[in-house]
Residue frames as qw, qx, qy, qz and C-alpha x, y, z in Angstrom:
[[0.000, 0.889, 0.457, 0.000, 0.00, 0.00, 0.00],
 [0.447, 0.121, 0.015, 0.886, 1.54, 3.27, -1.08],
 [0.086, -0.897, -0.403, 0.159, 0.53, 6.58, 0.31],
 [0.437, 0.429, 0.032, 0.790, 1.73, 9.90, -0.91],
 [0.313, -0.688, -0.393, 0.523, 2.12, 12.67, 1.57],
 [0.292, 0.755, 0.207, 0.549, 1.50, 16.16, 0.35],
 [0.372, -0.016, -0.338, 0.864, 3.27, 19.05, 1.94],
 [0.105, -0.800, -0.559, 0.192, 1.01, 21.32, 3.97],
 [0.255, 0.685, 0.101, 0.675, 0.83, 24.98, 3.06],
 [0.181, 0.114, -0.457, 0.863, 1.58, 27.72, 5.55],
 [0.489, -0.254, -0.067, -0.832, -2.13, 28.57, 5.68],
 [0.819, -0.213, -0.493, -0.200, -2.98, 24.98, 6.61],
 [0.581, -0.028, -0.582, 0.569, -0.34, 24.93, 9.34],
 [0.063, -0.189, 0.251, -0.947, -1.58, 28.26, 10.67],
 [0.659, -0.273, -0.259, -0.651, -5.17, 27.02, 10.68],
 [0.789, -0.164, -0.583, 0.104, -4.14, 23.90, 12.57],
 [0.364, 0.056, -0.496, 0.786, -2.26, 25.97, 15.15],
 [0.303, -0.227, 0.073, -0.923, -5.17, 28.35, 15.64],
 [0.764, -0.248, -0.402, -0.439, -7.62, 25.47, 16.01],
 [0.691, -0.095, -0.616, 0.365, -5.40, 23.74, 18.56],
 [0.127, 0.107, -0.386, 0.908, -5.08, 26.92, 20.62],
 [0.523, -0.240, -0.122, -0.809, -8.85, 27.44, 20.46],
 [0.789, -0.197, -0.564, -0.145, -9.45, 23.82, 21.51],
 [0.552, -0.074, -0.591, 0.584, -7.14, 24.10, 24.52],
 [0.060, -0.153, 0.223, -0.961, -8.47, 27.52, 25.57],
 [0.631, -0.244, -0.217, -0.704, -12.13, 26.55, 25.35],
 [0.770, -0.160, -0.615, 0.057, -11.40, 23.22, 27.06],
 [0.331, 0.039, -0.539, 0.774, -9.78, 25.10, 29.94],
 [0.340, -0.178, 0.086, -0.919, -12.86, 27.29, 30.31],
 [0.770, -0.190, -0.442, -0.419, -15.16, 24.23, 30.22],
 [0.673, -0.073, -0.649, 0.347, -13.04, 22.42, 32.80],
 [0.113, 0.111, -0.418, 0.894, -12.95, 25.46, 35.09],
 [0.529, -0.201, -0.080, -0.820, -16.70, 25.92, 34.90],
 [0.803, -0.154, -0.547, -0.178, -17.27, 22.22, 35.57],
 [0.506, -0.002, -0.629, 0.590, -14.93, 22.24, 38.56],
 [0.119, -0.145, 0.268, -0.945, -16.61, 25.34, 39.96],
 [0.662, -0.219, -0.326, -0.638, -20.04, 23.83, 39.51],
 [0.788, -0.179, -0.585, 0.071, -19.06, 20.80, 41.60],
 [0.472, -0.018, -0.503, 0.723, -17.16, 22.77, 44.26],
 [0.204, -0.471, -0.058, -0.856, -19.74, 25.52, 44.85],
 [0.732, -0.536, -0.320, -0.274, -21.72, 23.49, 47.42],
 [0.763, -0.209, -0.329, 0.515, -18.50, 22.92, 49.35],
 [0.287, 0.265, -0.094, 0.916, -17.56, 26.61, 49.15],
 [0.377, -0.484, -0.111, -0.782, -20.96, 27.72, 50.46],
 [0.174, -0.250, 0.777, -0.551, -20.87, 25.21, 53.30],
 [0.782, 0.003, -0.086, -0.617, -23.79, 23.15, 52.07],
 [0.900, 0.084, -0.426, 0.033, -21.72, 19.97, 52.32],
 [0.361, -0.756, 0.463, -0.290, -20.01, 18.93, 55.53],
 [0.820, -0.320, 0.472, -0.052, -17.79, 16.21, 56.87],
 [0.517, -0.235, 0.715, 0.408, -16.17, 13.59, 54.71],
 [0.561, 0.654, 0.505, 0.040, -18.47, 14.41, 51.82],
 [0.072, 0.920, -0.176, -0.342, -16.34, 17.49, 51.10],
 [0.276, -0.489, 0.727, 0.394, -13.41, 15.43, 49.87],
 [0.509, 0.325, 0.786, 0.133, -15.78, 13.38, 47.71],
 [0.347, 0.880, 0.278, -0.166, -17.13, 16.53, 46.10],
 [0.045, -0.834, 0.417, 0.359, -13.64, 17.89, 45.45],
 [0.420, -0.196, 0.831, 0.309, -12.51, 14.57, 43.96],
 [0.480, 0.571, 0.665, 0.046, -15.62, 14.42, 41.78],
 [0.193, 0.932, 0.015, -0.305, -14.95, 18.01, 40.71],
 [0.198, -0.633, 0.631, 0.402, -11.42, 17.14, 39.62],
 [0.443, 0.100, 0.859, 0.237, -12.55, 14.07, 37.69],
 [0.396, 0.755, 0.514, -0.095, -15.42, 15.92, 36.04],
 [0.074, 0.896, -0.200, -0.389, -13.12, 18.81, 35.09],
 [0.293, -0.401, 0.769, 0.402, -10.61, 16.41, 33.52],
 [0.441, 0.377, 0.802, 0.139, -13.36, 14.67, 31.55],
 [0.286, 0.886, 0.279, -0.237, -14.75, 18.02, 30.40],
 [0.086, -0.774, 0.437, 0.450, -11.28, 19.19, 29.31],
 [0.326, -0.166, 0.856, 0.366, -10.50, 16.04, 27.35],
 [0.408, 0.554, 0.726, -0.019, -14.01, 15.85, 25.86],
 [0.234, 0.907, 0.107, -0.333, -13.98, 19.45, 24.65],
 [0.143, -0.640, 0.596, 0.463, -10.47, 19.17, 23.20],
 [0.364, 0.059, 0.887, 0.278, -11.36, 16.00, 21.29],
 [0.376, 0.709, 0.574, -0.163, -14.66, 17.49, 20.08],
 [0.164, 0.889, -0.112, -0.412, -13.07, 20.64, 18.64],
 [0.126, -0.537, 0.725, 0.412, -10.13, 18.86, 17.02],
 [0.443, 0.223, 0.862, 0.103, -12.33, 16.07, 15.67],
 [0.400, 0.805, 0.380, -0.219, -14.59, 18.61, 13.96],
 [0.054, 0.820, -0.378, -0.426, -11.55, 20.40, 12.54],
 [0.279, -0.301, 0.857, 0.312, -10.22, 17.15, 11.11],
 [0.406, 0.397, 0.822, 0.044, -13.54, 16.25, 9.51],
 [0.253, 0.702, 0.028, -0.665, -13.95, 19.53, 7.63],
 [0.782, 0.545, 0.299, 0.048, -14.57, 19.24, 3.94],
 [0.605, -0.153, 0.304, 0.720, -11.43, 19.66, 1.80],
 [0.259, 0.671, 0.432, 0.545, -13.40, 22.01, -0.44],
 [0.297, -0.939, -0.172, 0.014, -13.65, 24.48, 2.43],
 [0.609, -0.525, 0.242, 0.543, -9.87, 24.48, 2.79],
 [0.498, 0.263, 0.486, 0.669, -9.50, 25.06, -0.94],
 [0.034, 0.870, 0.372, 0.322, -11.92, 28.02, -0.83],
 [0.451, -0.857, 0.011, 0.248, -9.93, 29.59, 2.03],
 [0.607, -0.283, 0.392, 0.631, -6.66, 29.10, 0.21],
 [0.366, 0.546, 0.495, 0.568, -8.15, 30.57, -3.01],
 [0.141, -0.951, -0.249, -0.120, -9.35, 33.63, -1.10],
 [0.555, -0.703, 0.145, 0.420, -5.94, 34.14, 0.48],
 [0.555, -0.031, 0.472, 0.684, -4.31, 34.29, -2.97],
 [0.308, 0.802, 0.489, 0.151, -6.78, 36.77, -4.49],
 [0.073, -0.981, 0.021, 0.179, -4.83, 39.89, -3.49],
 [0.579, -0.467, 0.470, 0.475, -1.53, 38.64, -4.90]]
């Protein structure tokens, strides 16, 4: 089985970098919001005793799952974009040259 690898253009590399940064940034926000949602009852004193550590542990696990889930979701969608869309973007970037 032979596969040919085509060299990526600078625009494609830039798009990939921007999408990765967006994925990590939005995943951080999702994880922070999820952690806060789980920890709020502990912060307001609604939970007492040994249940506090359970809530904090659950908050950490939920935040990690939210971070990984959001990162995968954004990057998966980026990878499944239609090649025609990439071609249209690259055509538009060459119009002023």
